[in-house]
C-alpha positions in Angstrom: 0.0 0.0 0.0 1.4 3.4 -1.0 1.0 5.9 1.9 1.7 9.6 1.5 0.6 12.9 2.8 -0.7 15.8 0.6 -1.3 19.4 1.5 -3.5 20.1 -1.6 -6.9 21.6 -1.0 -9.3 18.8 -0.4 -11.3 19.7 -3.4 -8.2 19.0 -5.6 -7.2 15.6 -4.1 -7.6 12.9 -6.7 -9.0 9.7 -5.2 -11.7 7.1 -5.7 -13.0 7.9 -2.2 -12.5 11.1 -0.2 -13.3 10.3 3.5 -14.6 13.4 5.2 -15.2 13.6 9.0 -18.3 15.3 10.3 -19.2 16.2 13.9 -22.6 16.1 15.5 -23.7 19.7 15.7 -26.5 22.0 14.6 -24.2 23.9 12.3 -22.0 22.7 9.4 -18.4 22.3 10.6 -16.1 25.2 9.4 -13.7 22.8 7.6 -16.6 21.7 5.2 -17.3 25.2 3.9 -15.0 25.1 0.9 -16.1 21.5 0.1 -19.8 22.7 0.3 -19.1 25.5 -2.1 -17.3 23.3 -4.6 -20.2 20.9 -4.6 -22.8 23.6 -5.1 -24.1 23.6 -1.6 -25.0 19.9 -1.4 -23.3 19.4 1.9 -25.4 22.2 3.5 -28.6 20.7 2.0 -27.8 17.3 3.4 -27.2 18.8 6.8 -30.5 20.7 6.7 -32.4 17.6 5.6 -31.1 15.6 8.5 -29.2 13.2 6.4 -25.7 14.3 7.5 -26.1 13.8 11.2 -22.4 13.3 12.3 -23.5 10.6 14.7 -20.6 8.4 15.8 -19.5 6.0 13.0 -22.6 6.9 10.9 -21.7 7.0 7.2 -23.2 8.8 4.2 -21.7 8.0 0.7 -22.0 10.4 -2.3 -21.3 8.8 -5.6 -20.9 10.2 -9.1 -20.1 13.7 -7.9 -18.4 16.4 -10.0 -16.5 19.6 -9.2 -13.8 18.1 -7.1 -10.8 15.8 -7.7 -12.4 12.7 -6.0 -15.1 10.7 -7.7 -16.9 9.7 -4.5 -17.2 11.1 -0.9 -17.8 9.1 2.2 -18.9 11.3 5.2 -18.2 9.6 8.5 -19.6 10.8 11.9 -17.3 11.5 14.8 -20.1 12.2 17.3 -20.1 15.2 19.6 -16.7 17.0 19.4 -16.1 17.4 23.1 -16.8 13.7 23.6 -14.4 12.5 20.9 -11.7 10.0 22.2 -9.2 8.0 20.3 -11.4 4.9 20.8 -14.3 6.7 19.2 -12.1 8.0 16.4 -10.8 4.5 15.7 -14.4 3.2 15.6 -15.4 5.8 13.1 -12.4 5.6 10.8 -12.3 1.8 10.9 -16.0 1.8 9.9 -15.2 4.0 7.0 -12.2 2.0 5.8 -14.1 -1.3 6.0 -17.1 0.1 4.1 -15.1 1.1 1.0 -12.5 -1.8 0.9 -14.7 -4.2 -1.1 -13.0 -3.6 -4.4 -9.3 -3.9 -5.4 -7.0 -1.1 -6.4 -9.0 1.6 -4.6 -7.4 5.0 -4.0 -8.4 6.6 -0.8 -7.8 10.0 0.8 -8.6 10.9 4.5 -9.4 14.5 5.2 -7.8 15.8 8.4 -9.0 19.2 9.7 -6.3 21.6 10.6 -7.7 22.2 14.1 -8.3 19.9 17.0 -11.6 18.2 17.3 -12.4 18.3 21.0 -9.2 17.1 22.7 -8.0 15.1 19.7 -5.2 16.9 17.8 -4.7 16.9 14.0 -1.6 14.8 14.5 -3.6 12.1 16.4 -6.2 12.1 13.6 -3.4 11.6 11.1 -2.0 8.6 13.0 -5.5 7.1 13.5 -6.4 7.6 9.8 -3.2 5.9 8.6 -3.5 2.9 11.0 -7.3 2.5 10.4 -6.8 2.7 6.6 -4.2 -0.2 6.8 -6.0 -2.4 9.3 -9.6 -1.8 8.1 -8.9 -2.6 4.5 -7.3 -6.0 5.3 -9.6 -9.0 5.9 -9.2 -12.4 7.5 -10.1 -14.2 4.2 -6.4 -15.1 3.5 -7.2 -18.2 1.5 -10.4 -17.3 -0.3 -10.3 -17.3 -4.1 -12.5 -14.2 -4.2 -11.6 -11.9 -1.3 -14.3 -9.7 0.3 -11.8 -7.1 1.4 -8.8 -5.5 -0.4 -6.0 -3.4 0.9 -6.1 0.1 -0.6 -3.8 0.7 -3.6 -3.0 4.2 -2.3 -3.8 5.9 1.0 -3.4 9.7 1.1 -3.6 11.8 4.2 -4.9 15.2 3.2 -3.5 17.3 6.0 -1.8 20.7 6.1 0.1 22.3 8.9 3.6 21.7 10.6 5.1 19.3 8.1 7.5 17.5 10.4 4.9 16.8 13.1 2.3 15.6 10.5 4.8 13.4 8.7 6.0 11.9 12.0 2.4 11.2 12.9 1.8 9.5 9.6 4.9 7.3 10.0 3.8 6.3 13.5 0.4 5.3 12.1 2.0 3.3 9.3 4.3 1.5 11.8 1.4 0.7 14.1 -0.7 -0.5 11.2 2.1 -2.8 10.1 2.5 -4.2 13.6 -1.3 -4.8 14.1 -1.6 -6.5 10.8 1.5 -8.7 11.6 -0.3 -9.8 14.7 -3.5 -10.4 12.9 -1.9 -12.3 10.2 -0.1 -14.7 12.6 -3.3 -15.4 14.5 -5.5 -15.8 11.4 -3.2 -18.2 9.6 -4.0 -22.0 10.1 -2.4 -24.0 12.8 -0.8 -26.3 10.2 1.3 -23.4 9.2 1.8 -21.5 12.5 3.3 -24.3 14.5 5.8 -23.4 17.2 8.7 -23.7 14.7 6.6 -22.0 12.0 6.0 -19.0 14.3 9.8 -19.0 15.1 10.6 -18.7 11.4 8.2 -15.7 11.0 9.9 -14.2 14.0 13.3 -14.6 12.4 12.1 -12.7 9.3 10.6 -9.9 11.4 13.7 -9.6 13.5 15.9 -9.3 10.4 13.5 -6.6 8.9 13.4 -4.6 12.2 16.9 -5.0 13.4 15.9 -7.0 16.5 18.3 -9.4 18.2 16.7 -12.9 18.2 17.3 -16.2 19.9 15.3 -19.4 19.5 15.5 -22.0 22.3 14.8 -25.4 20.9 13.5 -28.4 22.8 17.0 -29.6 23.9 17.8 -26.1 25.2 14.4 -25.9 27.0 15.3 -29.2 28.7 18.7 -27.8 29.7 16.9 -24.7 31.1 14.6 -27.0 33.3 11.4 -25.7 31.7 9.6 -28.8 32.6 6.2 -27.2 33.1 6.2 -25.8 29.5 7.6 -29.1 28.1 4.9 -31.1 29.7 2.2 -29.2 27.7 4.1 -30.1 24.5 4.4 -33.8 25.2 1.2 -34.9 23.4 2.2 -33.3 20.1 4.7 -34.3 17.4 5.4 -30.6 16.9 8.4 -29.6 19.0 8.2 -26.6 21.3 10.4 -23.6 21.4 10.8 -20.2 23.0 11.5 -17.1 20.9 13.3 -14.2 22.5 13.6 -10.9 20.7 15.4 -7.8 22.0 15.4 -4.1 21.3 18.3 -2.4 23.0 17.6 1.3 22.5 18.1 2.5 26.0 21.8 1.8 26.6 23.5 -0.9 28.6 22.6 0.5 32.1 18.9 1.3 31.4 16.2 -0.8 33.0 14.7 -3.6 30.9 11.0 -4.2 30.2 9.8 -7.8 29.5 6.8 -8.5 27.3 5.8 -12.2 27.7 3.3 -13.9 25.4 1.5 -17.2 25.6 2.0 -19.0 22.3 -0.1 -22.2 22.3 -0.3 -22.5 18.5 -3.2 -24.9 18.8 -5.1 -25.9 21.9 -7.1 -29.1 21.7 -7.4 -29.1 25.5 -5.1 -32.1 25.7 -6.6 -35.1 27.5 -9.2 -32.7 28.9 -10.4 -32.5 25.3 -12.5 -29.5 24.2 -15.7 -30.0 22.4 -15.7 -29.2 18.7 -17.3 -25.7 19.1 -14.7 -24.8 21.8 -11.9 -26.0 19.6 -12.8 -24.2 16.3 -11.0 -21.0 17.1 -8.1 -22.4 19.1 -5.6 -21.4 16.4 -5.9 -18.0 18.3 -4.4 -19.4 21.5 -1.1 -17.9 20.5 -2.5 -14.4 20.2 -0.4 -13.3 23.3 2.8 -14.3 21.6 1.7 -12.7 18.3 0.8 -9.5 20.1 4.3 -9.4 21.7 6.0 -9.9 18.3 3.8 -7.2 16.7 4.6 -4.7 19.4 8.3 -5.5 19.3 8.4 -4.8 15.6 6.8 -1.4 16.1 9.1 -0.5 19.1 12.1 -1.3 16.9 10.9 0.5 13.9 10.0 3.6 16.0 13.5 3.4 17.4 12.2 4.0 20.9 15.0 4.8 23.4 14.2 1.9 25.7 15.4 -1.7 26.4 12.6 -4.2 25.8 12.7 -8.0 25.6 9.9 -10.1 24.1 9.6 -13.7 25.3 7.3 -16.0 23.5 6.7 -19.6 24.8 5.4 -21.7 21.9 3.8 -25.2 22.2 1.0 -27.2 20.7 -1.4 -28.9 23.2 -2.6 -32.2 21.8 -3.9 -35.5 23.3 -1.3 -37.8 21.9 -0.2 -41.0 23.7 2.5 -39.2 25.5 0.4 -36.3 26.6 0.6 -35.1 30.2 -2.1 -36.4 32.4 -4.5 -35.3 35.2 -2.8 -36.0 38.5 0.8 -35.4 37.1 3.1 -33.4 39.3 5.2 -30.9 37.4 8.3 -29.1 38.7 8.5 -25.6 37.2 11.8 -23.9 36.4 11.8 -22.0 39.7 11.2 -25.2 41.7 7.4 -24.7 42.4 5.6 -28.0 42.1 2.3 -28.0 40.3 -0.6 -30.5 40.5 -2.3 -31.0 37.1 -6.1 -31.1 37.5 -7.0 -30.0 34.0 -4.8 -30.2 30.9 -6.9 -27.5 29.3 -5.5 -25.1 31.8 -2.2 -25.3 30.0 -1.3 -21.7 29.1 -0.4 -20.8 32.7 1.9 -23.8 32.7 3.8 -22.4 29.6 3.9 -18.9 31.1 5.2 -20.2 34.4 8.5 -21.2 33.0 8.8 -18.3 30.5 8.2 -15.8 33.3 10.7 -17.6 35.5 13.3 -17.5 32.7 12.8 -13.8 32.3 13.3 -13.3 36.1 16.6 -15.1 35.9 17.6 -13.0 32.9 17.4 -9.9 35.0 14.5 -7.9 33.6 13.0 -5.2 35.8 9.3 -5.2 35.0 6.9 -7.5 33.3 3.7 -7.5 31.3 2.4 -10.9 30.1 -0.4 -11.3 27.6 -2.5 -14.4 27.2 -5.8 -15.7 25.9 -5.9 -17.4 29.2 -9.4 -18.0 30.5 -13.0 -18.1 29.3 -13.8 -16.8 32.8 -12.4 -13.4 31.9 -14.7 -13.3 28.8 -17.7 -14.1 31.1 -16.7 -11.4 33.4 -15.9 -8.6 31.0 -17.3 -9.6 27.6 -15.6 -9.9 24.3 -14.3 -6.3 24.0 -12.4 -5.7 27.2 -9.2 -7.3 28.6 -8.7 -8.0 32.3 -5.6 -6.7 34.2 -4.1 -8.3 37.3 -1.1 -7.1 39.2 1.2 -7.4 42.2 2.2 -3.7 42.0 -0.5 -1.0 41.7 1.8 1.7 40.5 3.0 -0.4 37.6 -0.5 -1.4 36.8 -1.6 2.2 36.8 1.1 2.9 34.1 -0.2 0.0 32.0 -3.8 1.1 32.4 -2.9 4.7 31.5 -1.1 3.4 28.3 -4.2 1.5 27.3 -6.5 4.6 27.9 -4.1 6.8 25.9 -4.4 4.5 22.9 -8.1 3.8 23.1 -7.9 0.2 24.1 -10.2 -1.1 26.9 -8.8 -2.8 30.0 -10.4 -3.3 33.4 -8.5 -4.3 36.5 -9.7 -7.2 38.7 -8.7 -7.9 42.3 -5.9 -10.1 43.4 -6.9 -10.6 47.1 -5.2 -13.3 49.2 -8.5 -15.2 49.6 -8.1 -16.4 46.0 -4.7 -18.1 46.8 -6.6 -20.7 48.9 -8.4 -21.9 45.8 -5.1 -23.0 44.1 -3.3 -24.3 47.2 -2.2 -27.9 46.4 -2.9 -31.1 48.3 0.1 -33.0 46.9 2.2 -30.2 45.3 2.6 -26.5 46.0 -0.2 -25.3 43.8 -2.9 -26.6 41.5 -3.2 -25.5 37.9 -6.8 -24.6 38.3 -8.8 -23.2 41.2 -12.2 -24.5 40.0 -15.1 -22.8 38.4 -15.4 -19.6 40.5 -13.1 -16.6 39.9 -11.2 -18.5 37.3 -9.5 -15.5 35.7 -8.3 -14.3 39.1 -7.0 -17.7 40.3 -5.2 -18.1 37.0 -3.5 -14.8 37.7 -2.7 -15.8 41.2 -1.0 -18.9 39.8 1.2 -16.8 37.5 2.2 -14.6 40.4 4.2 -17.5 41.8 6.7 -17.2 38.9 7.5 -13.4 38.7 10.0 -13.3 41.6 8.2 -10.4 43.3 9.1 -8.0 40.5 6.5 -5.5 39.3 4.2 -7.4 37.0 0.9 -7.0 35.1 -1.0 -9.9 33.6 -3.4 -9.1 30.7 -6.0 -11.7 29.9 -6.9 -10.9 26.3 -9.2 -13.9 25.7 -12.1 -11.8 24.7 -10.9 -9.0 22.5 -7.9 -10.8 20.8 -10.2 -12.8 18.4 -13.6 -11.4 17.3 -16.4 -13.9 16.9 -18.3 -12.0 14.2 -18.0 -9.0 11.9 -19.2 -5.6 13.0 -19.2 -2.4 10.9 -16.0 -1.2 12.7 -14.3 -4.6 13.2 -13.3 -7.6 11.1 -14.0 -11.0 12.5 -11.0 -13.0 13.5 -7.8 -11.6 14.9 -7.9 -8.0 16.0 -4.3 -7.0 17.0 -5.8 -5.8 20.4 -3.1 -4.4 22.8 -0.4 -3.8 20.3 -0.8 -0.1 20.6 -0.9 -0.3 24.4 2.4 -2.1 24.5 4.1 0.3 22.2 2.8 3.2 24.3 3.9 1.5 27.5 7.4 1.1 26.1 7.4 4.8 25.2 6.5 5.7 28.7 9.0 3.2 30.2 11.7 5.1 28.3 10.9 8.4 30.0 
């Protein structure tokens, strides 16, 4: 996709579609005056007739127009100006992008007003328009002969003002769009392709493109590192496990190190605690945590953020083969904690246990882990919100602020000591499931045993990482949720 900025008057921009934002107000926004004049007053008439409402994510297409450079216009509502947030802006611009991406080779231009809309600056609109244009025009139909969605041939950002700031905002949007689409592509691809070693090969390509240092720990090395909890999950599959480590060292040798840890179960059958068919259909997405980490690391590197960040991705396949680990097994994790296996479908925490412990021994200073860990979190928060859990409120506040700043929804759940009793073992130290009640929290309490007391936030992304159906503003399948949050967190970690 060709992406460029133009400072031509909007009426002169040549495109198949000109996307024009409209706010919800009684008067026509000032930035539409010139366009209204060029179109012979049609914009004002649509406004007076009540067709151009400006309601959030509402769209109104105009086809076959003359008098301007574009052959079609798509008005998209941003809602009330003072209520505009980045989340609402994304919803509107994603809706617009998805609506007009049904044909190949489409040339699109986004109109960016020269003044802020509410608290959202022109530079933030430029970034959002670039990212939404890239993400919204790419579908999950990777293997369909006739695709329903087509990336734009050309994406122009029609914005005038301080050139350096606007160009930097567009570059940031492009990098974020690439990172989100990388994550989506990894999750959307079939599990026969994205095996643990298949993921590792993609990671090598990304690392080479982004100048990231990479190390892949194979099964023999995992055994040497005493990662017996993670290895147990992989026992039932002929696909060998591995751990991918990528590093961005932009902060200097003495700067603190942030660890991003991702669960990478490339397919989860449930093991001997076998899932029913309906529960297994989307389990290629159980590596979304690892894919999110790799996507975020690619953006952090391309943005050249002055920070030291290490991404750890534990990659296994959970299958019910003859050598699969069993209910009642006792596993000894890397840090010596013994684990009673009560459910082989509670496997992601077993993988993360050893990966977190490895990162502790590597000397990182702070953690965030991401995992499609529990259905319980989806029951609690729905499909659009991630759950946050922590052992350090100050660090969690930074993560939550990063999510809010990028328009991604996260809600913190409690980590009270009473939940620890639910995972206390009878034969070993802890059980790998605390039962039905409070399942997202007991899973987080389990993970806390492996972070060595360092500041840590666990993000359960089981709901928003993979959308169950299409919506006007969102493609079904992988979403790339939390990539933007992690990049913003790394930026804040550097300051």
